[in-house]
Backbone and ligand atoms as CSV (ligand in chain L), in Angstrom:
chain,resi,resn,atom,element,x,y,z
A,1,UNK,N,N,61.239,-3.035,-4.223
A,1,UNK,CA,C,60.077,-2.579,-3.455
A,1,UNK,C,C,59.762,-1.124,-3.784
A,2,UNK,N,N,60.775,-0.267,-3.678
A,2,UNK,CA,C,60.549,1.146,-3.950
A,2,UNK,C,C,60.122,1.385,-5.391
A,3,UNK,N,N,60.779,0.712,-6.292
A,3,UNK,CA,C,60.419,0.875,-7.703
A,3,UNK,C,C,58.965,0.489,-7.936
A,4,UNK,N,N,58.588,-0.596,-7.279
A,4,UNK,CA,C,57.216,-1.073,-7.455
A,4,UNK,C,C,56.214,-0.017,-6.954
A,5,UNK,N,N,56.561,0.565,-5.797
A,5,UNK,CA,C,55.690,1.595,-5.240
A,5,UNK,C,C,55.537,2.765,-6.212
A,6,UNK,N,N,56.669,3.175,-6.780
A,6,UNK,CA,C,56.625,4.316,-7.701
A,6,UNK,C,C,55.750,3.994,-8.903
A,7,UNK,N,N,55.905,2.783,-9.414
A,7,UNK,CA,C,55.075,2.375,-10.550
A,7,UNK,C,C,53.595,2.449,-10.182
A,8,UNK,N,N,53.276,1.945,-8.998
A,8,UNK,CA,C,51.871,1.968,-8.552
A,8,UNK,C,C,51.355,3.395,-8.490
A,9,UNK,N,N,52.172,4.272,-7.892
A,9,UNK,CA,C,51.753,5.671,-7.763
A,9,UNK,C,C,51.514,6.289,-9.136
A,10,UNK,N,N,52.468,6.048,-10.047
A,10,UNK,CA,C,52.326,6.619,-11.388
A,10,UNK,C,C,51.058,6.114,-12.054
A,11,UNK,N,N,50.795,4.817,-11.921
A,11,UNK,CA,C,49.592,4.236,-12.534
A,11,UNK,C,C,48.337,4.883,-11.951
A,12,UNK,N,N,48.345,5.043,-10.622
A,12,UNK,CA,C,47.172,5.638,-9.962
A,12,UNK,C,C,46.952,7.064,-10.463
A,13,UNK,N,N,48.060,7.818,-10.531
A,13,UNK,CA,C,47.941,9.212,-10.980
A,13,UNK,C,C,47.423,9.266,-12.411
A,14,UNK,N,N,47.962,8.420,-13.240
A,14,UNK,CA,C,47.511,8.421,-14.646
A,14,UNK,C,C,46.036,8.038,-14.735
A,15,UNK,N,N,45.660,7.014,-13.992
A,15,UNK,CA,C,44.268,6.561,-14.022
A,15,UNK,C,C,43.359,7.673,-13.521
A,16,UNK,N,N,43.782,8.326,-12.436
A,16,UNK,CA,C,42.976,9.421,-11.893
A,16,UNK,C,C,42.810,10.524,-12.909
A,17,UNK,N,N,43.908,10.876,-13.565
A,17,UNK,CA,C,43.822,11.916,-14.587
A,17,UNK,C,C,42.872,11.526,-15.698
A,18,UNK,N,N,42.916,10.268,-16.066
A,18,UNK,CA,C,42.018,9.787,-17.114
A,18,UNK,C,C,40.566,9.924,-16.715
A,19,UNK,N,N,40.273,9.593,-15.459
A,19,UNK,CA,C,38.891,9.708,-14.985
A,19,UNK,C,C,38.446,11.159,-15.042
A,20,UNK,N,N,39.307,12.049,-14.565
A,20,UNK,CA,C,38.951,13.470,-14.576
A,20,UNK,C,C,38.678,13.937,-16.001
A,21,UNK,N,N,39.549,13.536,-16.922
A,21,UNK,CA,C,39.351,13.936,-18.313
A,21,UNK,C,C,38.032,13.389,-18.846
A,22,UNK,N,N,37.744,12.140,-18.498
A,22,UNK,CA,C,36.504,11.527,-18.973
A,22,UNK,C,C,35.303,12.281,-18.423
A,23,UNK,N,N,35.357,12.627,-17.145
A,23,UNK,CA,C,34.246,13.356,-16.540
A,23,UNK,C,C,34.074,14.713,-17.219
A,24,UNK,N,N,35.171,15.399,-17.441
A,24,UNK,CA,C,35.081,16.705,-18.088
A,24,UNK,C,C,34.485,16.567,-19.471
A,25,UNK,N,N,34.913,15.519,-20.157
A,25,UNK,CA,C,34.395,15.307,-21.504
A,25,UNK,C,C,32.880,15.129,-21.460
A,26,UNK,N,N,32.423,14.275,-20.553
A,26,UNK,CA,C,30.981,14.049,-20.428
A,26,UNK,C,C,30.255,15.355,-20.119
A,27,UNK,N,N,30.815,16.108,-19.204
A,27,UNK,CA,C,30.200,17.349,-18.792
A,27,UNK,C,C,29.994,18.284,-19.976
A,28,UNK,N,N,31.002,18.365,-20.800
A,28,UNK,CA,C,30.924,19.301,-21.915
A,28,UNK,C,C,29.969,18.832,-22.999
A,29,UNK,N,N,29.928,17.525,-23.215
A,29,UNK,CA,C,29.167,17.054,-24.358
A,29,UNK,C,C,27.708,16.810,-24.023
A,30,UNK,N,N,27.420,16.359,-22.827
A,30,UNK,CA,C,26.057,15.883,-22.612
A,30,UNK,C,C,25.213,16.632,-21.612
A,31,UNK,N,N,25.801,17.361,-20.686
A,31,UNK,CA,C,24.988,17.830,-19.573
A,31,UNK,C,C,24.282,19.143,-19.890
A,32,UNK,N,N,23.249,19.389,-19.116
A,32,UNK,CA,C,22.503,20.633,-19.276
A,32,UNK,C,C,23.029,21.691,-18.308
A,33,UNK,N,N,24.093,21.351,-17.630
A,33,UNK,CA,C,24.636,22.258,-16.624
A,33,UNK,C,C,25.486,23.324,-17.300
A,34,UNK,N,N,24.858,24.343,-17.794
A,34,UNK,CA,C,25.608,25.328,-18.561
A,34,UNK,C,C,26.196,26.430,-17.683
A,35,UNK,N,N,25.967,26.340,-16.373
A,35,UNK,CA,C,26.601,27.292,-15.477
A,35,UNK,C,C,28.007,26.828,-15.122
A,36,UNK,N,N,28.340,25.648,-15.607
A,36,UNK,CA,C,29.574,24.939,-15.334
A,36,UNK,C,C,30.794,25.812,-15.587
A,37,UNK,N,N,31.559,26.085,-14.532
A,37,UNK,CA,C,32.851,26.735,-14.651
A,37,UNK,C,C,32.786,28.108,-15.308
A,38,UNK,N,N,31.705,28.784,-15.221
A,38,UNK,CA,C,31.612,30.092,-15.858
A,38,UNK,C,C,31.728,31.190,-14.815
A,39,UNK,N,N,32.579,30.986,-13.860
A,39,UNK,CA,C,32.757,31.999,-12.828
A,39,UNK,C,C,31.914,31.698,-11.615
A,40,UNK,N,N,32.203,32.375,-10.517
A,40,UNK,CA,C,31.529,32.034,-9.273
A,40,UNK,C,C,30.174,32.711,-9.137
A,41,UNK,N,N,29.980,33.842,-9.754
A,41,UNK,CA,C,28.688,34.493,-9.628
A,41,UNK,C,C,27.698,33.860,-10.583
A,42,UNK,N,N,26.505,33.596,-10.097
A,42,UNK,CA,C,25.492,32.951,-10.925
A,42,UNK,C,C,24.768,34.025,-11.718
A,43,UNK,N,N,25.454,34.536,-12.709
A,43,UNK,CA,C,24.901,35.634,-13.480
A,43,UNK,C,C,24.064,35.145,-14.653
A,44,UNK,N,N,23.995,33.845,-14.826
A,44,UNK,CA,C,23.244,33.322,-15.950
A,44,UNK,C,C,21.770,33.236,-15.591
A,45,UNK,N,N,21.095,34.368,-15.610
A,45,UNK,CA,C,19.674,34.382,-15.287
A,45,UNK,C,C,18.881,33.928,-16.500
A,46,UNK,N,N,18.302,32.778,-16.382
A,46,UNK,CA,C,17.535,32.255,-17.508
A,46,UNK,C,C,16.182,32.950,-17.561
A,47,UNK,N,N,15.619,33.001,-18.730
A,47,UNK,CA,C,14.337,33.663,-18.883
A,47,UNK,C,C,13.187,32.692,-18.681
A,48,UNK,N,N,13.494,31.428,-18.484
A,48,UNK,CA,C,12.426,30.459,-18.302
A,48,UNK,C,C,11.891,30.512,-16.884
A,49,UNK,N,N,10.666,30.086,-16.739
A,49,UNK,CA,C,9.996,30.099,-15.466
A,49,UNK,C,C,10.540,28.992,-14.575
A,50,UNK,N,N,10.796,29.303,-13.325
A,50,UNK,CA,C,11.412,28.310,-12.457
A,50,UNK,C,C,10.373,27.551,-11.649
A,51,UNK,N,N,10.675,26.290,-11.420
A,51,UNK,CA,C,9.762,25.431,-10.674
A,51,UNK,C,C,10.089,25.498,-9.193
A,52,UNK,N,N,9.524,26.471,-8.529
A,52,UNK,CA,C,9.722,26.605,-7.089
A,52,UNK,C,C,8.472,27.248,-6.534
A,53,UNK,N,N,8.263,27.116,-5.231
A,53,UNK,CA,C,7.127,27.812,-4.634
A,53,UNK,C,C,7.600,28.834,-3.613
A,54,UNK,N,N,8.877,29.186,-3.682
A,54,UNK,CA,C,9.423,30.194,-2.779
A,54,UNK,C,C,9.994,31.356,-3.579
A,55,UNK,N,N,9.542,32.539,-3.249
A,55,UNK,CA,C,10.036,33.737,-3.921
A,55,UNK,C,C,10.644,34.652,-2.863
A,56,UNK,N,N,11.843,35.115,-3.137
A,56,UNK,CA,C,12.507,36.049,-2.245
A,56,UNK,C,C,12.294,37.466,-2.759
A,57,UNK,N,N,11.970,38.357,-1.849
A,57,UNK,CA,C,11.859,39.767,-2.204
A,57,UNK,C,C,13.119,40.439,-1.686
A,58,UNK,N,N,13.973,40.831,-2.611
A,58,UNK,CA,C,15.280,41.346,-2.210
A,58,UNK,C,C,15.800,42.292,-3.280
A,59,UNK,N,N,16.493,43.336,-2.837
A,59,UNK,CA,C,17.051,44.337,-3.760
A,59,UNK,C,C,15.981,44.900,-4.689
A,60,UNK,N,N,14.802,45.112,-4.137
A,60,UNK,CA,C,13.688,45.697,-4.883
A,60,UNK,C,C,13.346,44.864,-6.121
A,61,UNK,N,N,13.337,43.552,-5.917
A,61,UNK,CA,C,12.953,42.656,-7.009
A,61,UNK,C,C,12.430,41.349,-6.417
A,62,UNK,N,N,11.585,40.675,-7.199
A,62,UNK,CA,C,11.133,39.341,-6.839
A,62,UNK,C,C,12.073,38.334,-7.491
A,63,UNK,N,N,12.508,37.360,-6.717
A,63,UNK,CA,C,13.473,36.396,-7.250
A,63,UNK,C,C,13.128,34.975,-6.810
A,64,UNK,N,N,12.892,34.063,-7.764
A,64,UNK,CA,C,12.790,34.351,-9.198
A,64,UNK,C,C,11.488,35.089,-9.503
A,65,UNK,N,N,11.543,35.921,-10.508
A,65,UNK,CA,C,10.374,36.737,-10.844
A,65,UNK,C,C,9.276,35.903,-11.481
A,66,UNK,N,N,9.659,34.879,-12.211
A,66,UNK,CA,C,8.673,34.060,-12.930
A,66,UNK,C,C,8.794,32.617,-12.473
A,67,UNK,N,N,7.709,32.124,-11.891
A,67,UNK,CA,C,7.741,30.736,-11.408
A,67,UNK,C,C,6.550,29.969,-11.960
A,68,UNK,N,N,6.661,28.660,-11.936
A,68,UNK,CA,C,5.583,27.774,-12.367
A,68,UNK,C,C,5.300,26.787,-11.250
A,69,UNK,N,N,4.024,26.660,-10.894
A,69,UNK,CA,C,3.646,25.731,-9.825
A,69,UNK,C,C,2.443,24.911,-10.284
A,70,UNK,N,N,2.212,23.811,-9.588
A,70,UNK,CA,C,1.022,23.003,-9.831
A,70,UNK,C,C,-0.155,23.637,-9.100
A,71,UNK,N,N,-1.328,23.460,-9.683
A,71,UNK,CA,C,-2.561,23.910,-9.052
A,71,UNK,C,C,-2.638,23.400,-7.614
A,72,UNK,N,N,-3.049,24.263,-6.704
A,72,UNK,CA,C,-3.160,23.884,-5.301
A,72,UNK,C,C,-1.910,24.154,-4.486
A,73,UNK,N,N,-0.897,24.697,-5.131
A,73,UNK,CA,C,0.362,24.972,-4.435
A,73,UNK,C,C,0.300,26.318,-3.718
A,74,UNK,N,N,0.799,26.336,-2.497
A,74,UNK,CA,C,0.955,27.596,-1.770
A,74,UNK,C,C,2.318,28.188,-2.106
A,75,UNK,N,N,2.307,29.387,-2.613
A,75,UNK,CA,C,3.557,30.088,-2.918
A,75,UNK,C,C,3.848,31.040,-1.754
A,76,UNK,N,N,5.083,31.056,-1.317
A,76,UNK,CA,C,5.477,31.903,-0.192
A,76,UNK,C,C,6.484,32.951,-0.649
A,77,UNK,N,N,6.178,34.180,-0.345
A,77,UNK,CA,C,7.107,35.289,-0.596
A,77,UNK,C,C,7.719,35.699,0.735
A,78,UNK,N,N,9.007,35.909,0.745
A,78,UNK,CA,C,9.698,36.337,1.959
A,78,UNK,C,C,10.446,37.631,1.671
A,79,UNK,N,N,10.154,38.641,2.460
A,79,UNK,CA,C,10.781,39.946,2.255
A,79,UNK,C,C,12.118,40.005,2.975
A,80,UNK,N,N,13.186,39.968,2.212
A,80,UNK,CA,C,14.530,40.045,2.788
A,80,UNK,C,C,15.149,41.423,2.581
A,81,UNK,N,N,14.339,42.368,2.173
A,81,UNK,CA,C,14.808,43.740,2.038
A,81,UNK,C,C,14.606,44.488,3.346
A,82,UNK,N,N,15.290,45.605,3.479
A,82,UNK,CA,C,15.024,46.471,4.614
A,82,UNK,C,C,13.701,47.205,4.445
A,83,UNK,N,N,13.312,47.406,3.199
A,83,UNK,CA,C,12.107,48.169,2.899
A,83,UNK,C,C,10.862,47.296,2.967
A,84,UNK,N,N,9.741,47.940,3.154
A,84,UNK,CA,C,8.451,47.253,3.097
A,84,UNK,C,C,8.016,47.109,1.646
A,85,UNK,N,N,7.488,45.951,1.305
A,85,UNK,CA,C,6.963,45.709,-0.034
A,85,UNK,C,C,5.568,45.116,0.077
A,86,UNK,N,N,4.926,44.927,-1.067
A,86,UNK,CA,C,3.679,44.166,-1.083
A,86,UNK,C,C,3.754,43.152,-2.211
A,87,UNK,N,N,2.928,42.130,-2.101
A,87,UNK,CA,C,2.724,41.173,-3.196
A,87,UNK,C,C,1.257,41.320,-3.569
A,88,UNK,N,N,1.020,41.965,-4.708
A,88,UNK,CA,C,-0.343,42.361,-5.057
A,88,UNK,C,C,-0.657,41.954,-6.479
A,89,UNK,N,N,-1.732,41.191,-6.642
A,89,UNK,CA,C,-2.114,40.806,-8.006
A,89,UNK,C,C,-2.335,42.062,-8.818
A,90,UNK,N,N,-1.972,42.021,-10.110
A,90,UNK,CA,C,-2.025,43.250,-10.890
A,90,UNK,C,C,-2.764,43.084,-12.202
A,91,UNK,N,N,-3.460,41.968,-12.372
A,91,UNK,CA,C,-4.195,41.818,-13.633
A,91,UNK,C,C,-5.665,41.491,-13.409
A,92,UNK,N,N,-6.161,41.802,-12.216
A,92,UNK,CA,C,-7.583,41.666,-11.968
A,92,UNK,C,C,-8.048,40.263,-11.624
A,93,UNK,N,N,-7.136,39.299,-11.646
A,93,UNK,CA,C,-7.526,37.937,-11.285
A,93,UNK,C,C,-7.463,37.784,-9.773
A,94,UNK,N,N,-8.106,36.729,-9.289
A,94,UNK,CA,C,-7.996,36.428,-7.873
A,94,UNK,C,C,-6.593,35.913,-7.608
A,95,UNK,N,N,-5.792,36.743,-6.981
A,95,UNK,CA,C,-4.390,36.393,-6.770
A,95,UNK,C,C,-3.912,36.881,-5.432
A,96,UNK,N,N,-2.610,36.885,-5.253
A,96,UNK,CA,C,-2.048,37.258,-3.957
A,96,UNK,C,C,-2.305,38.726,-3.620
A,97,UNK,N,N,-2.474,38.991,-2.371
A,97,UNK,CA,C,-2.625,40.356,-1.878
A,97,UNK,C,C,-2.130,40.411,-0.451
A,98,UNK,N,N,-0.868,40.676,-0.318
A,98,UNK,CA,C,-0.256,40.545,1.009
A,98,UNK,C,C,-0.515,41.742,1.903
A,99,UNK,N,N,-0.858,42.876,1.302
A,99,UNK,CA,C,-0.786,44.098,2.094
A,99,UNK,C,C,0.668,44.397,2.400
A,100,UNK,N,N,0.917,45.307,3.311
A,100,UNK,CA,C,2.304,45.673,3.631
A,100,UNK,C,C,3.047,44.482,4.204
A,101,UNK,N,N,4.136,44.143,3.525
A,101,UNK,CA,C,4.958,43.017,3.968
A,101,UNK,C,C,6.273,43.604,4.479
A,102,UNK,N,N,6.356,43.726,5.798
A,102,UNK,CA,C,7.531,44.371,6.391
A,102,UNK,C,C,8.770,43.495,6.241
A,103,UNK,N,N,9.905,44.101,6.448
A,103,UNK,CA,C,11.184,43.402,6.393
A,103,UNK,C,C,11.151,42.152,7.272
A,104,UNK,N,N,11.547,41.027,6.672
A,104,UNK,CA,C,11.612,39.779,7.426
A,104,UNK,C,C,10.340,38.969,7.439
A,105,UNK,N,N,9.251,39.548,6.942
A,105,UNK,CA,C,7.967,38.856,6.987
A,105,UNK,C,C,7.750,38.001,5.739
A,106,UNK,N,N,6.882,36.991,5.888
A,106,UNK,CA,C,6.527,36.120,4.771
A,106,UNK,C,C,5.022,36.180,4.534
A,107,UNK,N,N,4.654,35.826,3.330
A,107,UNK,CA,C,3.245,35.794,2.952
A,107,UNK,C,C,3.038,34.622,2.008
A,108,UNK,N,N,1.960,33.896,2.192
A,108,UNK,CA,C,1.671,32.756,1.314
A,108,UNK,C,C,0.315,32.917,0.667
A,109,UNK,N,N,0.229,32.441,-0.566
A,109,UNK,CA,C,-1.042,32.423,-1.276
A,109,UNK,C,C,-1.132,31.104,-2.026
A,110,UNK,N,N,-2.295,30.451,-1.926
A,110,UNK,CA,C,-2.493,29.172,-2.603
A,110,UNK,C,C,-3.213,29.404,-3.927
A,111,UNK,N,N,-2.605,28.934,-4.991
A,111,UNK,CA,C,-3.165,29.104,-6.335
A,111,UNK,C,C,-4.004,27.874,-6.694
A,112,UNK,N,N,-5.313,28.089,-6.787
A,112,UNK,CA,C,-6.215,26.973,-7.073
A,112,UNK,C,C,-6.791,27.028,-8.476
A,113,UNK,N,N,-6.349,27.977,-9.281
A,113,UNK,CA,C,-6.851,28.130,-10.635
A,113,UNK,C,C,-5.680,28.114,-11.606
A,114,UNK,N,N,-5.858,27.339,-12.677
A,114,UNK,CA,C,-4.808,27.266,-13.695
A,114,UNK,C,C,-4.759,28.570,-14.479
A,115,UNK,N,N,-3.578,29.021,-14.782
A,115,UNK,CA,C,-3.436,30.235,-15.575
A,115,UNK,C,C,-2.180,30.976,-15.191
A,116,UNK,N,N,-2.024,32.155,-15.777
A,116,UNK,CA,C,-0.865,32.978,-15.443
A,116,UNK,C,C,-1.323,34.182,-14.629
A,117,UNK,N,N,-0.667,34.375,-13.523
A,117,UNK,CA,C,-1.046,35.441,-12.608
A,117,UNK,C,C,0.094,36.449,-12.512
A,118,UNK,N,N,-0.242,37.691,-12.802
A,118,UNK,CA,C,0.756,38.751,-12.688
A,118,UNK,C,C,0.585,39.445,-11.348
A,119,UNK,N,N,1.700,39.824,-10.777
A,119,UNK,CA,C,1.625,40.580,-9.537
A,119,UNK,C,C,2.730,41.621,-9.524
A,120,UNK,N,N,2.620,42.504,-8.563
A,120,UNK,CA,C,3.637,43.553,-8.437
A,120,UNK,C,C,3.679,43.997,-6.980
A,121,UNK,N,N,4.626,44.888,-6.713
A,121,UNK,CA,C,4.642,45.558,-5.422
A,121,UNK,C,C,3.892,46.870,-5.583
A,122,UNK,N,N,2.890,47.082,-4.776
A,122,UNK,CA,C,2.108,48.312,-4.910
A,122,UNK,C,C,2.917,49.552,-4.543
A,123,UNK,N,N,3.925,49.380,-3.711
A,123,UNK,CA,C,4.737,50.528,-3.294
A,123,UNK,C,C,5.763,50.875,-4.372
A,124,UNK,N,N,6.263,49.840,-5.027
A,124,UNK,CA,C,7.267,50.020,-6.095
A,124,UNK,C,C,6.754,49.264,-7.329
A,125,UNK,N,N,5.896,49.888,-8.112
A,125,UNK,CA,C,5.214,49.155,-9.194
A,125,UNK,C,C,6.152,48.594,-10.257
A,126,UNK,N,N,7.404,49.041,-10.267
A,126,UNK,CA,C,8.349,48.457,-11.219
A,126,UNK,C,C,8.777,47.050,-10.791
A,127,UNK,N,N,8.455,46.686,-9.575
A,127,UNK,CA,C,8.733,45.314,-9.120
A,127,UNK,C,C,7.576,44.429,-9.558
A,128,UNK,N,N,7.850,43.528,-10.498
A,128,UNK,CA,C,6.779,42.682,-11.025
A,128,UNK,C,C,7.212,41.220,-11.038
A,129,UNK,N,N,6.223,40.351,-11.093
A,129,UNK,CA,C,6.508,38.923,-11.195
A,129,UNK,C,C,5.293,38.208,-11.745
A,130,UNK,N,N,5.476,36.941,-12.095
A,130,UNK,CA,C,4.358,36.120,-12.543
A,130,UNK,C,C,4.417,34.753,-11.871
A,131,UNK,N,N,3.230,34.204,-11.681
A,131,UNK,CA,C,3.106,32.813,-11.245
A,131,UNK,C,C,2.266,32.110,-12.294
A,132,UNK,N,N,2.824,31.089,-12.900
A,132,UNK,CA,C,2.077,30.280,-13.860
A,132,UNK,C,C,1.636,29.004,-13.159
A,133,UNK,N,N,0.339,28.752,-13.194
A,133,UNK,CA,C,-0.234,27.602,-12.485
A,133,UNK,C,C,-0.675,26.570,-13.515
A,134,UNK,N,N,-0.186,25.360,-13.343
A,134,UNK,CA,C,-0.492,24.286,-14.280
A,134,UNK,C,C,-1.229,23.160,-13.556
A,135,UNK,N,N,-1.852,22.292,-14.328
A,135,UNK,CA,C,-2.559,21.143,-13.754
A,135,UNK,C,C,-1.596,20.091,-13.224
L,1,CU,CU,CU,8.283,47.201,-3.012
């Protein structure tokens, strides 16, 4: 009885290890998850535009700075900094213009025209971002 139990346990452990190895193998060879096991901080900031309609204003930066949305999407900026910022179109197109966006406040703008829209913070012009609007 005991011997049988031990055999079962060993088989289970071996099988489990095999599954883990197989999963790791798949992960390495096929997946697009390149943040995999590269440390806990998500320091891999990609330069591609992200598909989201929420932008956080934090640490004197827009995050993500470059986003892509479908035409008709309302994009919301939320100021999580202690400082006041603005979301202000900066290339002359009809774009967002939040005015002073105090700490904790949100602002939304609906993009109804296809194209790329640049914006910045009027108080800190080095804070910039883009919204790319697609059909
Ligand atoms: Cu600012």
